[in-house]
C-alpha positions in Angstrom: -3.3 -14.1 -1.2 -2.2 -11.1 -2.7 -0.2 -8.8 -0.6 -0.8 -10.6 2.7 2.0 -10.2 5.5 2.1 -12.3 8.6 4.3 -11.2 11.5 5.3 -13.8 14.3 7.1 -13.1 17.6 8.7 -15.4 20.1 10.6 -14.8 23.0 14.3 -16.1 22.9 15.7 -15.5 26.2 16.4 -11.7 26.7 15.0 -10.7 23.2 12.2 -11.5 20.8 12.7 -13.1 17.5 10.4 -12.3 14.8 9.4 -13.8 11.5 7.6 -11.9 8.5 6.3 -14.0 5.8 4.9 -12.3 2.7 3.2 -13.7 -0.3 5.0 -12.8 -3.6 2.7 -14.2 -6.2 2.8 -18.3 -5.5 6.1 -17.9 -3.8 7.0 -16.9 -0.2 9.4 -14.3 1.4 10.6 -14.7 4.6 12.5 -12.4 7.1 13.9 -13.8 10.4 15.1 -11.2 12.7 16.1 -10.1 16.3 18.2 -9.5 19.2 20.4 -6.5 19.9 21.0 -5.6 16.4 18.7 -6.3 13.3 20.5 -6.7 10.3 21.0 -9.0 7.1 23.3 -11.8 7.7 22.1 -14.8 5.6 20.1 -15.3 2.4 18.7 -18.6 1.3 16.6 -19.3 -1.7 14.8 -22.9 -1.7 12.8 -24.5 -4.8 11.5 -27.5 -5.8 13.1 -29.2 -8.7 13.0 -32.8 -10.4 15.1 -35.3 -9.5 17.5 -36.4 -12.4 18.0 -40.0 -10.9 14.3 -41.1 -10.0 10.7 -39.9 -10.6 10.6 -37.5 -7.6 11.4 -33.9 -6.6 13.8 -32.7 -4.2 14.6 -29.5 -2.9 17.3 -27.1 -4.0 18.9 -24.9 -1.6 21.4 -22.0 -2.5 22.7 -19.7 0.3 24.9 -16.7 0.8 26.3 -15.2 3.6 27.7 -11.7 4.7 31.1 -11.8 5.8 31.5 -12.5 9.6 28.1 -13.6 9.8 26.4 -17.3 10.7 23.0 -16.5 10.0 22.9 -18.5 7.0 22.6 -22.0 9.2 19.3 -20.5 10.0 18.3 -19.2 6.7 19.2 -22.5 5.0 17.5 -25.0 7.4 14.3 -22.6 7.5 14.0 -21.8 3.7 14.4 -26.0 3.0 11.9 -26.7 5.7 9.1 -24.3 4.4 10.0 -25.3 0.8 9.3 -29.0 1.7 6.2 -28.4 3.5 4.6 -26.0 1.5 5.9 -26.7 -1.9 6.6 -23.2 -2.7 9.5 -21.2 -3.4 11.3 -19.3 -0.9 13.5 -16.8 -0.1 14.6 -16.4 3.7 16.8 -13.8 5.0 18.1 -13.6 8.5 19.7 -11.5 10.7 19.8 -12.0 14.6 22.5 -10.6 16.7 22.9 -10.8 20.5 25.7 -9.1 22.2 27.9 -11.3 24.4 25.9 -14.2 23.1 26.1 -17.6 25.3 25.5 -21.0 24.5 22.2 -20.8 26.2 21.1 -17.5 24.1 22.1 -19.6 21.1 19.9 -22.5 21.9 17.0 -20.1 22.9 17.5 -18.7 19.4 17.4 -22.1 17.7 14.1 -23.4 19.6 12.7 -19.9 18.9 13.5 -19.9 15.0 12.1 -23.8 15.1 9.1 -22.8 16.8 8.4 -20.1 14.5 8.7 -22.0 11.1 6.6 -24.5 12.7 3.8 -21.7 13.1 4.2 -20.3 9.4 4.1 -23.6 8.2 0.8 -24.7 10.2 -0.6 -21.4 9.2 -0.3 -22.2 5.6 -1.3 -25.6 5.6 -4.6 -24.9 7.2 -5.1 -22.1 4.8 -5.1 -24.6 1.8 
């Protein structure tokens, strides 16, 4: 799919969380953002690699975070899940910020992101 872009949205408490995915050749670029202030807080790269110890593939994940942000947690998990399920190299950027976030807000965000990632994976698996 040359140049196709998918945009998904899921409500997470008082805000929406968005997932945008774009095919870059055989690879996938995913942006997850939302809340009071959209930004770049974390970036993860996931790719399949051959195991050095057995005849199998593993997923390697490298993650960067901007100072003071916890978005890398979401980026790391999402990139690994997508790479494993779709066997594609993937870059995930995340930036979700809720002013005065509560524990309930954080739970809602994680549930919304999980739903978005599953929807993305299901879409690509159906297209194969």
